[in-house]
GULO-758646 format. One record per residue (C-alpha): residue in one letter; x, y, z negated; residue number from 1. Coordinates in Angstrom, 1 decimal. Layout:
# GULO-758646
a; X; Y; Z; NUM .
...
# end
This chain:
# GULO-758646
l; 32.4; 25.4; 159.0; 1 .
a; 30.5; 24.8; 162.2; 2 .
v; 29.5; 28.4; 162.7; 3 .
a; 33.1; 29.6; 162.0; 4 .
g; 34.5; 26.9; 164.3; 5 .
i; 32.2; 27.9; 167.2; 6 .
i; 33.2; 31.6; 166.9; 7 .
l; 36.9; 30.7; 166.8; 8 .
f; 36.9; 28.5; 169.8; 9 .
h; 34.8; 30.8; 171.8; 10 .
s; 37.4; 33.5; 171.3; 11 .
v; 40.2; 31.1; 172.4; 12 .
e; 38.2; 30.4; 175.5; 13 .
h; 37.6; 34.2; 176.1; 14 .
f; 33.9; 33.5; 176.0; 15 .
n; 34.0; 31.5; 179.2; 16 .
t; 35.9; 34.2; 181.1; 17 .
f; 39.0; 32.7; 182.8; 18 .
a; 42.1; 35.0; 182.9; 19 .
r; 43.8; 35.8; 186.2; 20 .
g; 47.0; 36.9; 184.4; 21 .
i; 47.5; 37.2; 180.7; 22 .
k; 49.7; 40.1; 179.5; 23 .
y; 50.4; 39.2; 175.9; 24 .
t; 51.4; 35.6; 175.3; 25 .
l; 53.4; 33.7; 172.7; 26 .
p; 55.5; 30.5; 172.9; 27 .
c; 53.2; 28.8; 170.5; 28 .
d; 50.1; 29.4; 172.7; 29 .
g; 50.0; 25.9; 174.2; 30 .
t; 50.3; 24.2; 170.8; 31 .
v; 47.7; 26.5; 169.2; 32 .
f; 45.2; 25.7; 172.0; 33 .
s; 45.8; 21.9; 171.8; 34 .
v; 45.3; 21.9; 168.0; 35 .
l; 42.2; 24.0; 168.2; 36 .
q; 40.8; 22.1; 171.1; 37 .
a; 41.3; 18.8; 169.2; 38 .
l; 39.7; 20.1; 166.0; 39 .
l; 36.9; 22.3; 167.4; 40 .
s; 35.9; 21.7; 171.0; 41 .
g; 32.8; 19.5; 171.1; 42 .
k; 33.0; 18.9; 167.3; 43 .
m; 31.6; 22.1; 165.9; 44 .
y; 28.6; 21.9; 168.3; 45 .
g; 28.2; 18.2; 167.3; 46 .
i; 28.0; 19.1; 163.6; 47 .
f; 25.6; 21.9; 164.6; 48 .
a; 23.4; 19.4; 166.4; 49 .
i; 23.4; 17.0; 163.4; 50 .
l; 22.3; 19.8; 161.2; 51 .
f; 19.7; 20.9; 163.7; 52 .
g; 18.1; 17.4; 163.5; 53 .
l; 18.4; 17.5; 159.7; 54 .
s; 16.6; 20.9; 159.5; 55 .
f; 13.8; 19.4; 161.6; 56 .
f; 13.4; 16.5; 159.1; 57 .
i; 13.4; 18.9; 156.2; 58 .
m; 10.7; 21.1; 157.7; 59 .
r; 8.6; 18.2; 158.9; 60 .
d; 8.9; 16.4; 155.6; 61 .
n; 7.8; 19.5; 153.7; 62 .
q; 4.7; 19.8; 155.8; 63 .
e; 3.9; 16.1; 155.5; 64 .
q; 4.0; 16.4; 151.7; 65 .
k; 1.3; 19.1; 152.0; 66 .
g; -0.8; 16.9; 154.3; 67 .
r; 0.0; 18.9; 157.5; 68 .
d; 1.3; 17.9; 160.9; 69 .
f; 4.3; 20.0; 161.9; 70 .
s; 4.5; 18.9; 165.6; 71 .
l; 2.7; 21.8; 167.3; 72 .
r; 4.2; 24.4; 165.0; 73 .
f; 7.7; 23.0; 165.7; 74 .
a; 7.0; 23.1; 169.5; 75 .
w; 6.1; 26.8; 169.1; 76 .
r; 9.3; 27.2; 167.1; 77 .
m; 11.3; 25.8; 170.1; 78 .
v; 9.5; 28.3; 172.4; 79 .
l; 10.8; 31.1; 170.2; 80 .
l; 14.3; 29.6; 170.1; 81 .
f; 14.2; 29.5; 173.9; 82 .
l; 13.4; 33.2; 174.0; 83 .
f; 16.2; 33.9; 171.5; 84 .
g; 18.4; 32.0; 173.9; 85 .
v; 17.3; 34.1; 176.9; 86 .
l; 18.3; 37.2; 174.8; 87 .
n; 21.6; 35.6; 173.9; 88 .
v; 22.5; 34.6; 177.5; 89 .
c; 22.3; 38.3; 178.5; 90 .
f; 25.6; 38.6; 176.5; 91 .
y; 27.2; 35.2; 176.7; 92 .
d; 26.7; 32.9; 179.7; 93 .
g; 27.6; 29.8; 177.7; 94 .
d; 24.5; 29.9; 175.5; 95 .
i; 23.3; 26.6; 173.9; 96 .
l; 20.1; 27.9; 172.3; 97 .
i; 18.1; 27.3; 175.5; 98 .
t; 19.5; 23.7; 175.7; 99 .
y; 18.7; 23.1; 172.1; 100 .
a; 15.2; 24.5; 172.5; 101 .
i; 14.5; 22.1; 175.5; 102 .
l; 16.0; 19.0; 173.9; 103 .
g; 14.5; 20.0; 170.5; 104 .
l; 11.1; 19.2; 171.8; 105 .
l; 12.1; 15.5; 172.0; 106 .
l; 12.5; 15.6; 168.2; 107 .
i; 8.7; 15.6; 167.9; 108 .
p; 8.0; 12.1; 169.2; 109 .
a; 11.2; 10.9; 167.4; 110 .
g; 9.6; 12.0; 164.1; 111 .
y; 6.9; 9.3; 164.5; 112 .
l; 9.3; 6.4; 165.1; 113 .
n; 10.4; 4.1; 162.4; 114 .
n; 14.1; 4.0; 161.5; 115 .
r; 14.8; 0.7; 163.3; 116 .
w; 13.6; 2.1; 166.7; 117 .
l; 15.2; 5.5; 166.1; 118 .
w; 18.6; 3.9; 165.2; 119 .
a; 18.4; 1.9; 168.5; 120 .
i; 17.7; 4.9; 170.6; 121 .
t; 20.3; 7.0; 168.8; 122 .
i; 23.1; 4.5; 169.3; 123 .
i; 22.2; 4.1; 173.0; 124 .
l; 22.3; 7.9; 173.5; 125 .
l; 25.6; 8.2; 171.7; 126 .
l; 27.2; 5.5; 173.8; 127 .
q; 26.9; 7.7; 176.9; 128 .
p; 24.4; 5.7; 179.0; 129 .
l; 24.6; 7.9; 182.0; 130 .
e; 28.4; 7.6; 182.1; 131 .
i; 28.2; 3.8; 181.7; 132 .
y; 25.8; 3.7; 184.6; 133 .
s; 28.1; 5.9; 186.6; 134 .
h; 31.1; 3.6; 186.1; 135 .
l; 29.1; 0.5; 186.8; 136 .
t; 27.4; 1.7; 190.0; 137 .
g; 29.9; 4.3; 191.4; 138 .
w; 27.2; 7.0; 191.3; 139 .
h; 28.4; 10.4; 190.0; 140 .
p; 26.3; 13.5; 189.4; 141 .
d; 26.9; 16.3; 191.8; 142 .
s; 29.0; 19.0; 190.0; 143 .
g; 29.6; 21.3; 192.9; 144 .
w; 26.7; 23.6; 192.1; 145 .
v; 28.1; 23.9; 188.5; 146 .
s; 31.5; 25.0; 189.8; 147 .
m; 29.8; 27.5; 192.1; 148 .
g; 27.8; 28.8; 189.2; 149 .
y; 31.0; 29.4; 187.2; 150 .
m; 32.5; 31.2; 190.2; 151 .
k; 29.5; 33.5; 190.3; 152 .
l; 29.7; 34.2; 186.6; 153 .
m; 33.4; 35.1; 186.7; 154 .
q; 32.6; 37.7; 189.3; 155 .
g; 29.8; 39.3; 187.4; 156 .
h; 31.0; 41.0; 184.3; 157 .
d; 32.2; 44.4; 185.5; 158 .
t; 29.2; 46.3; 184.0; 159 .
f; 26.9; 45.2; 181.2; 160 .
w; 23.7; 45.3; 183.3; 161 .
h; 25.5; 43.4; 186.1; 162 .
s; 26.8; 40.9; 183.6; 163 .
a; 23.4; 40.4; 182.0; 164 .
a; 21.7; 39.9; 185.4; 165 .
t; 24.4; 37.5; 186.5; 166 .
n; 24.2; 35.5; 183.3; 167 .
l; 20.4; 35.3; 183.5; 168 .
r; 20.6; 34.1; 187.1; 169 .
y; 23.4; 31.7; 186.9; 170 .
g; 24.3; 31.2; 183.2; 171 .
i; 21.3; 29.1; 182.1; 172 .
t; 21.4; 26.6; 185.0; 173 .
t; 25.2; 26.4; 185.0; 174 .
t; 25.3; 25.6; 181.2; 175 .
l; 22.5; 23.0; 181.6; 176 .
g; 24.4; 21.5; 184.6; 177 .
w; 27.7; 21.4; 182.6; 178 .
f; 25.8; 19.6; 179.8; 179 .
w; 24.5; 17.1; 182.3; 180 .
t; 27.8; 16.4; 184.1; 181 .
h; 29.8; 16.1; 180.9; 182 .
g; 27.6; 13.8; 178.9; 183 .
r; 26.4; 16.5; 176.5; 184 .
i; 22.7; 16.0; 177.2; 185 .
t; 22.5; 12.4; 175.8; 186 .
q; 25.1; 13.1; 173.1; 187 .
t; 23.3; 16.2; 171.8; 188 .
l; 20.0; 14.5; 171.7; 189 .
g; 21.6; 11.5; 170.0; 190 .
l; 23.1; 13.8; 167.4; 191 .
f; 19.7; 15.5; 166.8; 192 .
y; 18.3; 12.0; 166.0; 193 .
l; 21.4; 11.2; 163.9; 194 .
g; 20.7; 14.3; 161.7; 195 .
l; 17.0; 13.2; 161.5; 196 .
l; 18.1; 9.8; 160.3; 197 .
f; 20.6; 11.3; 157.8; 198 .
g; 17.7; 13.3; 156.4; 199 .
r; 15.4; 10.3; 156.1; 200 .
l; 18.2; 8.3; 154.3; 201 .
r; 19.1; 11.2; 152.1; 202 .
l; 22.7; 10.7; 152.9; 203 .
f; 23.7; 14.2; 151.9; 204 .
y; 22.6; 13.6; 148.3; 205 .
n; 24.9; 12.0; 145.7; 206 .
e; 22.7; 9.1; 144.9; 207 .
g; 22.8; 5.3; 145.1; 208 .
s; 25.7; 4.2; 147.3; 209 .
n; 25.8; 7.2; 149.5; 210 .
l; 29.3; 8.3; 148.6; 211 .
k; 30.5; 4.8; 149.3; 212 .
i; 28.9; 5.0; 152.8; 213 .
w; 30.7; 8.3; 153.4; 214 .
r; 34.0; 6.7; 152.4; 215 .
v; 33.4; 3.9; 154.9; 216 .
l; 32.5; 6.4; 157.6; 217 .
l; 35.7; 8.3; 156.7; 218 .
v; 37.9; 5.2; 157.1; 219 .
i; 36.3; 4.0; 160.3; 220 .
s; 36.3; 7.5; 162.0; 221 .
a; 39.9; 8.1; 160.9; 222 .
v; 41.0; 4.8; 162.5; 223 .
l; 39.1; 5.6; 165.7; 224 .
v; 40.6; 9.1; 165.8; 225 .
i; 44.1; 7.9; 165.4; 226 .
c; 43.6; 5.2; 168.1; 227 .
g; 42.1; 7.7; 170.5; 228 .
a; 45.1; 10.0; 170.0; 229 .
f; 47.5; 7.4; 171.3; 230 .
v; 45.4; 5.5; 173.9; 231 .
p; 45.1; 7.2; 177.3; 232 .
f; 41.5; 7.4; 178.5; 233 .
g; 42.4; 7.6; 182.1; 234 .
k; 39.5; 7.2; 184.6; 235 .
y; 37.1; 6.5; 181.6; 236 .
d; 37.7; 9.9; 180.0; 237 .
d; 34.2; 11.1; 180.8; 238 .
l; 32.9; 8.0; 178.9; 239 .
i; 35.3; 7.7; 176.0; 240 .
h; 36.1; 11.4; 175.2; 241 .
p; 32.6; 12.3; 174.0; 242 .
m; 32.7; 9.3; 171.7; 243 .
w; 36.2; 10.3; 170.4; 244 .
n; 34.7; 13.8; 169.7; 245 .
l; 32.0; 12.0; 167.8; 246 .
a; 34.5; 10.2; 165.7; 247 .
i; 36.3; 13.4; 164.9; 248 .
l; 33.1; 15.3; 163.9; 249 .
i; 32.1; 12.3; 161.6; 250 .
l; 35.5; 12.5; 160.1; 251 .
i; 35.1; 16.2; 159.4; 252 .
l; 31.6; 15.7; 158.0; 253 .
s; 32.8; 12.8; 155.7; 254 .
v; 35.7; 14.9; 154.4; 255 .
a; 33.4; 17.8; 153.7; 256 .
v; 30.8; 15.7; 151.9; 257 .
l; 33.3; 13.8; 149.8; 258 .
l; 35.2; 17.0; 148.8; 259 .
w; 31.9; 18.6; 147.9; 260 .
y; 31.0; 15.9; 145.4; 261 .
r; 34.4; 15.1; 144.1; 262 .
f; 36.0; 18.5; 143.5; 263 .
d; 34.2; 21.3; 141.7; 264 .
g; 36.6; 23.9; 143.1; 265 .
f; 35.7; 23.0; 146.7; 266 .
k; 32.0; 23.1; 145.8; 267 .
k; 32.4; 26.4; 144.0; 268 .
v; 34.2; 28.1; 147.0; 269 .
f; 32.1; 26.7; 149.8; 270 .
g; 28.9; 27.1; 147.8; 271 .
k; 29.4; 30.9; 148.0; 272 .
l; 29.7; 30.6; 151.8; 273 .
g; 26.2; 28.9; 152.1; 274 .
f; 24.5; 32.1; 153.3; 275 .
f; 26.9; 32.3; 156.3; 276 .
g; 25.6; 28.9; 157.5; 277 .
r; 22.0; 29.7; 156.7; 278 .
m; 22.3; 32.8; 159.0; 279 .
s; 23.5; 30.6; 161.9; 280 .
l; 21.1; 32.1; 164.4; 281 .
t; 22.1; 35.7; 163.5; 282 .
n; 25.8; 34.6; 163.5; 283 .
y; 25.5; 33.0; 166.9; 284 .
l; 23.9; 36.0; 168.6; 285 .
l; 26.2; 38.4; 166.8; 286 .
q; 29.3; 36.5; 168.0; 287 .
s; 28.0; 36.7; 171.6; 288 .
i; 27.6; 40.5; 171.4; 289 .
l; 31.0; 41.1; 169.8; 290 .
g; 32.8; 38.5; 171.9; 291 .
s; 31.4; 39.6; 175.2; 292 .
f; 32.3; 43.2; 174.3; 293 .
i; 35.8; 42.3; 173.4; 294 .
f; 36.6; 40.0; 176.3; 295 .
y; 34.4; 40.9; 179.2; 296 .
e; 35.2; 43.5; 181.8; 297 .
w; 32.2; 45.7; 180.8; 298 .
g; 33.8; 46.0; 177.3; 299 .
l; 37.4; 46.0; 176.2; 300 .
s; 38.4; 43.4; 179.0; 301 .
m; 40.7; 41.5; 176.7; 302 .
y; 40.3; 38.2; 178.7; 303 .
n; 43.3; 38.9; 180.8; 304 .
t; 45.3; 40.6; 178.1; 305 .
l; 45.4; 38.3; 175.0; 306 .
g; 46.9; 34.9; 175.0; 307 .
t; 45.6; 31.9; 173.0; 308 .
t; 47.2; 32.8; 169.7; 309 .
w; 46.2; 36.5; 169.8; 310 .
s; 42.7; 35.4; 170.9; 311 .
a; 42.5; 33.0; 167.9; 312 .
l; 43.4; 35.9; 165.6; 313 .
v; 40.6; 38.0; 167.2; 314 .
g; 38.3; 35.0; 166.4; 315 .
i; 39.4; 35.0; 162.8; 316 .
a; 38.8; 38.7; 162.6; 317 .
m; 35.3; 38.3; 164.0; 318 .
i; 34.5; 35.6; 161.4; 319 .
v; 35.7; 37.9; 158.6; 320 .
f; 33.8; 40.8; 160.0; 321 .
q; 30.6; 38.8; 160.4; 322 .
y; 31.0; 37.4; 156.9; 323 .
w; 31.4; 40.8; 155.4; 324 .
l; 28.4; 42.2; 157.3; 325 .
l; 26.0; 39.4; 156.5; 326 .
k; 27.2; 39.3; 152.9; 327 .
l; 25.9; 42.8; 152.6; 328 .
w; 22.6; 41.6; 154.1; 329 .
a; 22.5; 38.5; 151.9; 330 .
d; 22.8; 40.5; 148.7; 331 .
k; 19.4; 42.0; 149.4; 332 .
h; 17.6; 39.5; 151.6; 333 .
e; 16.9; 35.8; 151.3; 334 .
r; 17.3; 35.1; 155.0; 335 .
g; 19.2; 36.6; 157.9; 336 .
p; 17.5; 39.2; 160.1; 337 .
l; 16.8; 36.7; 163.0; 338 .
e; 16.1; 33.8; 160.6; 339 .
g; 13.5; 35.9; 158.9; 340 .
l; 11.9; 37.0; 162.2; 341 .
w; 12.0; 33.4; 163.5; 342 .
r; 10.3; 32.1; 160.3; 343 .
q; 7.6; 34.8; 160.5; 344 .
l; 6.9; 34.1; 164.1; 345 .
t; 6.9; 30.4; 163.5; 346 .
w; 4.1; 30.6; 161.0; 347 .
i; 2.1; 33.4; 162.7; 348 .
g; -1.6; 32.8; 162.3; 349 .
s; -1.0; 30.4; 159.4; 350 .
k; -2.2; 30.8; 155.8; 351 .
# end
């Protein structure tokens, strides 16, 4: 769900390329964009971040059971993810792999904390401490250089090599700056830690009172989402909007978990899609290659041709194509091509 949602919304946003004049539009474009923005923007990355923290817990726990410390190996794994991000940013200037690799290093010390301390830190991070400080003191981070970075990026997609060079020069710092000025740094790290805690508490298993906990989370998040839909955030939008996004992604997670354990049909259908999520790194790089080719000037230059609805249909077509392509791979391989390479390089020199 998270991978497909990311692909779809990137298409709607024309992979960070802003149109100067769109040729093919439809009357429903505004509604389509509003719905997709409410459901996907900030939520799919949030789910992705929770699962990133969960995967850290699984790998660390597996090594602990064998009497091994996973810290240095995970740090090396983040170095490799950073390099994958550098490759990805050559195609798509909005890459998140580099940000994940940098913030992912902070999962290592978190792994040594007990649950009480980790919960306290997680809650503080998710409450947007920088934005609270900003409103209390009047201090605001300088976002001018981020806007300048976007201006440079919009001018640099005429040829592939120019696009890659521009993305490498401005894309990494601009994305990190956008994360900083929009509260995504603290929220992403908080979601990493939330996934780690979910793993420790085994919340994704149907045991004990876990399903009751998910039902409570479903009700609370639904109430918060409904309230947020009718209450204007005003000047506190930078503080409240990320937490509203958090409520929506918890709502999506709760629905998915409860449907999985309550309805065999849902489990049967989505169980067959598991390989698509397990190949998330391959999917992410592949969508960057396809999306930049479709929307950037060095490719088909559809960014100023297709309106929101048509772009959403392109995103759906990309999801179907990537599913079909990776299904062929999954029939003969246990892991995706990049996942297999990442795993081999992670454990290089190990017995």
